C-alpha positions as CSV (number, residue, x, y, z in Angstrom):
1,M,0.0,0.0,0.0
2,D,1.6,3.3,-1.0
3,G,1.6,6.6,0.9
4,R,-1.4,8.0,-0.9
5,E,-3.6,5.3,0.4
6,R,-3.2,5.3,4.2
7,L,-5.7,3.6,6.4
8,Q,-6.3,4.9,9.9
9,V,-8.9,4.5,12.5
10,A,-9.7,7.5,14.6
11,G,-12.7,6.8,16.8
12,C,-15.1,5.5,14.3
13,K,-13.7,7.3,11.3
14,L,-12.2,5.4,8.4
15,Q,-9.9,7.4,6.1
16,V,-8.6,6.0,2.8
17,G,-6.4,8.6,1.1
18,R,-8.3,11.9,0.9
19,R,-11.7,10.2,1.2
20,A,-13.2,9.6,4.6
21,K,-16.4,8.1,5.8
22,T,-17.8,8.2,9.3
23,F,-19.6,5.1,10.5
24,N,-22.2,5.4,13.2
25,L,-20.9,2.5,15.3
26,Q,-22.1,1.9,18.8
27,P,-20.3,-0.1,21.4
28,S,-21.6,-3.7,21.5
29,T,-21.5,-6.3,24.2
30,S,-23.0,-9.2,22.2
31,T,-21.6,-9.0,18.6
32,P,-21.5,-12.6,17.3
33,G,-18.5,-13.8,15.3
34,V,-18.4,-16.0,12.2
35,D,-19.1,-19.6,13.1
36,L,-17.0,-21.1,10.3
37,Y,-14.4,-19.8,7.9
38,V,-13.5,-22.0,5.0
39,G,-10.7,-21.0,2.6
40,G,-7.7,-22.3,0.8
41,T,-4.3,-21.5,2.4
42,E,-3.0,-19.5,-0.6
43,H,-5.8,-17.0,-0.4
44,A,-7.0,-17.3,3.2
45,V,-3.6,-16.5,4.9
46,L,-3.5,-12.9,3.7
47,H,-7.3,-12.4,4.1
48,L,-7.2,-13.7,7.7
49,L,-4.3,-11.3,8.4
50,Y,-6.2,-8.1,7.5
51,A,-9.6,-9.5,8.7
52,R,-8.2,-10.2,12.1
53,F,-6.3,-6.9,12.2
54,W,-9.5,-4.8,11.7
55,H,-11.5,-7.0,14.0
56,K,-9.0,-6.6,16.8
57,V,-9.0,-2.8,16.2
58,L,-12.8,-2.7,16.6
59,F,-12.5,-5.0,19.6
60,D,-10.0,-2.6,21.3
61,L,-12.4,0.3,20.6
62,G,-15.3,-1.6,22.1
63,Y,-17.4,-2.0,18.9
64,V,-17.3,-5.8,18.9
65,S,-17.4,-8.2,21.8
66,T,-15.2,-11.0,20.6
67,P,-11.4,-10.9,20.3
68,E,-11.4,-13.1,17.2
69,P,-13.6,-12.7,14.1
70,F,-13.9,-16.5,13.3
71,F,-14.7,-19.3,15.8
72,K,-13.4,-22.1,13.5
73,L,-11.0,-22.2,10.5
74,V,-10.9,-25.0,7.9
75,N,-8.4,-24.9,5.0
76,Q,-9.6,-27.0,2.1
77,G,-6.9,-28.9,0.1
78,L,-5.9,-28.1,-3.4
79,I,-7.4,-30.0,-6.4
80,L,-4.4,-31.1,-8.5
81,G,-4.4,-32.0,-12.2
82,E,-4.7,-35.6,-13.3
83,D,-0.9,-35.7,-13.5
84,G,-0.7,-35.0,-9.8
85,Q,0.7,-31.5,-10.3
86,K,-0.9,-28.2,-9.4
87,M,-3.3,-27.1,-12.1
88,S,-1.9,-24.4,-14.4
89,K,-2.2,-23.4,-18.0
90,S,1.5,-23.6,-18.5
91,R,1.4,-27.3,-17.6
92,G,-1.6,-27.9,-19.7
93,N,-3.4,-29.9,-17.0
94,V,-6.3,-27.6,-16.3
95,V,-9.8,-29.2,-16.3
96,N,-12.4,-27.1,-17.9
97,P,-15.5,-27.2,-15.6
98,D,-17.8,-26.5,-18.6
99,D,-16.7,-29.8,-20.2
100,V,-17.6,-31.7,-17.1
101,L,-20.9,-30.0,-16.7
102,G,-21.8,-30.6,-20.3
103,E,-21.2,-34.3,-20.1
104,Y,-22.2,-35.2,-16.6
105,G,-24.3,-32.3,-15.2
106,S,-23.7,-30.0,-12.2
107,D,-25.0,-32.5,-9.6
108,A,-22.4,-35.1,-10.6
109,F,-19.7,-32.5,-10.7
110,R,-20.6,-31.1,-7.3
111,L,-20.9,-34.6,-5.8
112,Y,-17.5,-35.8,-7.1
113,E,-15.7,-32.8,-5.7
114,M,-17.1,-33.8,-2.2
115,F,-16.5,-37.5,-2.8
116,M,-12.8,-37.2,-3.8
117,G,-11.6,-37.4,-0.2
118,P,-11.3,-35.5,3.1
119,L,-11.9,-31.7,2.7
120,E,-8.5,-30.7,4.1
121,M,-6.5,-33.1,1.9
122,V,-4.7,-32.3,-1.4
123,K,-6.4,-34.5,-4.1
124,P,-5.7,-35.2,-7.8
125,W,-8.5,-34.8,-10.2
126,N,-9.7,-38.0,-12.0
127,T,-12.4,-37.6,-14.7
128,K,-13.2,-41.3,-14.4
129,G,-14.2,-40.7,-10.8
130,V,-17.0,-38.4,-12.1
131,E,-18.4,-41.4,-14.0
132,G,-18.6,-43.3,-10.7
133,V,-20.8,-40.7,-8.9
134,Y,-22.8,-40.2,-12.1
135,R,-23.7,-43.9,-12.0
136,F,-24.7,-43.5,-8.3
137,L,-27.1,-40.7,-9.3
138,G,-28.5,-42.9,-12.0
139,R,-29.2,-45.5,-9.3
140,V,-31.0,-42.9,-7.3
141,W,-33.1,-42.0,-10.3
142,R,-34.0,-45.6,-11.0
143,L,-34.9,-46.0,-7.3
144,F,-37.7,-43.5,-7.8
145,V,-38.7,-43.7,-11.5
146,D,-40.6,-46.3,-13.5
147,E,-38.3,-47.6,-16.2
148,K,-41.2,-48.3,-18.7
149,S,-42.3,-44.6,-18.5
150,E,-38.7,-43.5,-19.0
151,T,-38.5,-45.6,-22.2
152,E,-41.7,-43.9,-23.4
153,F,-40.2,-40.5,-22.6
154,E,-37.0,-41.3,-24.6
155,Q,-39.0,-42.4,-27.6
156,A,-41.2,-39.4,-27.6
157,E,-38.2,-37.1,-27.2
158,T,-36.8,-38.1,-30.6
159,T,-39.7,-36.4,-32.4
160,A,-40.6,-33.7,-29.9
161,T,-40.2,-30.0,-30.4
162,E,-37.9,-27.9,-28.3
163,A,-40.8,-26.5,-26.2
164,Q,-42.0,-30.1,-25.5
165,R,-38.6,-31.2,-24.4
166,N,-38.4,-28.4,-21.9
167,G,-41.9,-29.0,-20.4
168,E,-44.7,-31.4,-21.0
169,L,-42.5,-34.4,-22.0
170,L,-41.2,-34.7,-18.4
171,N,-44.7,-35.5,-17.3
172,L,-44.4,-38.8,-19.1
173,I,-41.9,-40.0,-16.5
174,K,-43.8,-41.7,-13.7
175,L,-42.9,-42.9,-10.3
176,N,-41.9,-46.5,-9.7
177,P,-45.1,-48.4,-8.9
178,S,-43.3,-50.0,-6.0
179,I,-43.4,-46.7,-4.2
180,K,-46.4,-46.7,-1.9
181,D,-47.8,-44.7,1.0
182,V,-47.4,-47.5,3.5
183,A,-45.8,-47.8,6.9
184,A,-42.1,-48.7,6.8
185,T,-40.9,-52.0,8.1
186,P,-38.4,-52.1,11.1
187,A,-35.6,-53.1,8.7
188,Q,-36.4,-50.2,6.4
189,L,-36.5,-47.7,9.3
190,K,-33.2,-49.1,10.5
191,T,-31.5,-48.6,7.1
192,L,-32.9,-45.0,6.9
193,H,-32.0,-43.9,10.4
194,A,-28.5,-45.4,10.1
195,C,-28.2,-43.1,7.0
196,I,-29.6,-40.1,8.8
197,K,-27.2,-40.6,11.7
198,K,-24.1,-40.9,9.5
199,V,-25.0,-38.1,7.1
200,T,-25.9,-35.7,9.9
201,E,-22.7,-36.4,11.9
202,D,-20.5,-36.3,8.8
203,L,-22.0,-33.0,7.6
204,D,-21.3,-31.4,11.0
205,G,-17.7,-32.6,10.8
206,L,-17.3,-31.6,7.1
207,R,-16.7,-35.3,6.2
208,F,-18.6,-35.1,2.9
209,N,-17.0,-38.1,1.3
210,T,-18.1,-40.5,4.0
211,A,-21.6,-39.0,4.1
212,I,-22.0,-39.8,0.4
213,S,-20.8,-43.3,1.1
214,A,-23.6,-43.7,3.6
215,M,-26.2,-42.6,1.0
216,M,-24.7,-45.1,-1.4
217,V,-25.2,-47.9,1.2
218,F,-28.9,-46.7,1.6
219,V,-29.6,-46.8,-2.1
220,N,-28.0,-50.2,-2.5
221,D,-30.4,-51.6,0.1
222,A,-33.5,-49.6,-0.8
223,I,-33.4,-50.5,-4.5
224,T,-34.0,-54.2,-3.5
225,W,-37.1,-53.4,-1.5
226,E,-40.3,-54.8,-3.1
227,T,-42.3,-52.0,-1.5
228,K,-40.7,-48.6,-1.0
229,P,-42.4,-46.4,1.6
230,V,-43.0,-42.8,0.5
231,S,-42.1,-41.5,4.0
232,V,-38.6,-43.2,3.9
233,L,-37.8,-41.9,0.4
234,R,-38.9,-38.4,1.2
235,E,-36.5,-38.2,4.1
236,F,-33.7,-39.6,2.0
237,L,-34.2,-36.8,-0.5
238,V,-33.8,-34.3,2.3
239,L,-30.4,-35.9,3.0
240,L,-29.5,-35.9,-0.7
241,Q,-30.4,-32.3,-1.4
242,P,-27.2,-30.6,-0.1
243,F,-25.2,-32.9,-2.3
244,A,-27.3,-33.1,-5.5
245,P,-29.9,-30.4,-5.3
246,H,-31.2,-30.5,-8.9
247,L,-31.9,-34.3,-8.9
248,A,-33.3,-34.2,-5.4
249,E,-35.7,-31.4,-6.2
250,E,-36.9,-33.1,-9.4
251,L,-37.7,-36.3,-7.5
252,W,-39.2,-34.4,-4.6
253,Q,-41.7,-32.7,-6.9
254,K,-42.6,-36.0,-8.6
255,L,-43.0,-37.7,-5.3
256,S,-45.2,-34.9,-3.9
257,A,-47.4,-34.8,-7.1
258,N,-48.2,-38.5,-6.7
259,T,-48.9,-38.5,-3.0
260,Q,-51.1,-36.7,-0.5
261,L,-48.1,-35.3,1.4
262,P,-47.3,-31.6,1.3
263,S,-45.0,-30.4,-1.5
264,A,-43.1,-27.6,0.3
265,N,-39.8,-26.4,-1.1
266,L,-37.2,-29.2,-0.5
267,A,-34.5,-26.7,0.5
268,Y,-36.7,-25.6,3.5
269,A,-37.9,-29.1,4.5
270,P,-37.0,-29.9,8.1
271,W,-33.8,-32.0,8.6
272,P,-34.7,-35.5,9.7
273,K,-33.6,-36.7,13.1
274,F,-32.5,-40.3,13.8
275,D,-33.9,-42.5,16.4
276,A,-31.2,-44.3,18.3
277,A,-33.6,-47.0,19.4
278,L,-34.1,-48.1,15.8
279,L,-30.4,-48.7,15.4
280,V,-30.0,-51.2,18.3
281,E,-28.8,-54.6,16.9
282,N,-31.1,-57.4,17.9
283,E,-29.0,-60.1,16.3
284,I,-25.2,-60.2,15.9
285,E,-22.7,-62.4,14.1
286,I,-19.9,-64.1,16.0
287,P,-17.0,-65.9,14.5
288,V,-16.3,-69.5,15.8
289,Q,-12.8,-70.9,16.0
290,V,-11.6,-74.4,16.7
291,N,-8.1,-74.5,18.2
292,G,-7.7,-70.9,17.2
293,K,-8.6,-71.4,13.5
294,F,-11.7,-69.8,12.0
295,R,-14.4,-72.3,11.1
296,D,-17.8,-70.5,10.9
297,V,-19.9,-67.5,11.7
298,I,-23.0,-67.9,13.8
299,K,-26.0,-65.5,14.3
300,I,-27.1,-65.1,17.8
301,S,-29.3,-62.7,19.9
302,A,-27.4,-59.6,21.0
303,T,-28.5,-60.4,24.6
304,A,-27.5,-64.1,24.6
305,D,-25.4,-65.3,27.6
306,N,-22.2,-67.3,27.3
307,A,-23.9,-70.7,27.7
308,T,-26.3,-69.9,24.8
309,I,-23.4,-68.7,22.6
310,E,-21.4,-71.9,23.4
311,T,-24.4,-74.1,22.5
312,A,-24.9,-72.4,19.2
313,A,-21.2,-72.7,18.4
314,R,-21.2,-76.5,19.1
315,A,-24.4,-76.9,17.0
316,S,-22.9,-75.3,13.9
317,E,-22.7,-77.8,11.0
318,K,-19.3,-76.5,9.8
319,V,-17.9,-76.7,13.3
320,Q,-19.2,-80.2,13.9
321,Q,-16.8,-81.8,11.4
322,F,-13.9,-80.4,13.4
323,I,-15.0,-81.5,16.9
324,A,-16.7,-84.8,16.1
325,G,-15.1,-87.6,18.1
326,K,-12.9,-85.2,20.0
327,T,-13.0,-83.9,23.5
328,I,-13.7,-80.3,24.1
329,K,-11.2,-79.3,26.8
330,K,-12.0,-75.7,27.0
331,V,-14.4,-73.1,25.6
332,I,-13.3,-69.4,25.4
333,V,-16.2,-67.0,24.9
334,V,-15.5,-63.3,24.3
335,P,-19.0,-61.8,24.5
336,K,-20.2,-60.3,21.2
337,K,-16.7,-60.9,19.7
338,M,-15.8,-64.6,19.2
339,V,-15.9,-68.2,20.4
340,N,-12.9,-70.5,20.5
341,L,-13.4,-74.3,21.1
342,I,-10.2,-76.0,22.3
343,V,-10.3,-79.7,21.4
344,G,-7.9,-82.5,21.8
């Protein structure tokens, strides 16, 4: 900054060069700070320097109540080129976002950037990775949409006018007939609430990649359901909306148009809360060993005592062939972990 552009604070008067502006600031005892500051290190270092400087000046003058402007700082990592080097025109490794958007759409582009890895890590770009999340969004679409109606839409689109493509043709796409306004089963609720818990906690921790993984697990399970409850799918779309807003909004509107549930704007729909009671495991799997070697896995009640676990291990068909005609000298039971039969 040269001598003609001097900055000074005199009371509440800010002067830049010959121009001055007086701010009617009043001392504050409850000025909130910024909850979260996210920025790359290359830009944020200098910005934080002058942001903190001015904030501390205002704090010393009594105009703000916090000594620091930001309560939490997160530096996101750089996105490298596919060659592992920093993107630059001179290296020729720059990825044009318009090309990715044109081929895969903004939802897939947005989703891949969050799925690449932890936010703070430096990560190389891989266009093939976009194809992976694009296929995931395709599975989400097929979870909701009737494939027969989609085929009819594609056939009609070949002879449609531009106006029809942008409007009425989309009405040909119908919901999957397996989607019904029925009560969810305990297993379906467990799958949903496990997803809600994971996505909620990961969003709070800015762990976007693992939150997306949790939604992939949900879709893989939900797509096999013979009957898909509307209430479960609606809550899933609320979870999906921050990651793929365009697809989620389109499916939300189709779901609302075919049900009696309210069709409020998805972006303002209340965030679902998970019920911990639905996540309690009623049945667990325990590995069974014979003389320290793995032989089978048994399913047992989560509340089973050691005697019940031992009986189930002895009754296993795969274990029987290793203990038949032998004396069981000792049984080691580690509750909810493993069973080891020592034979001689």
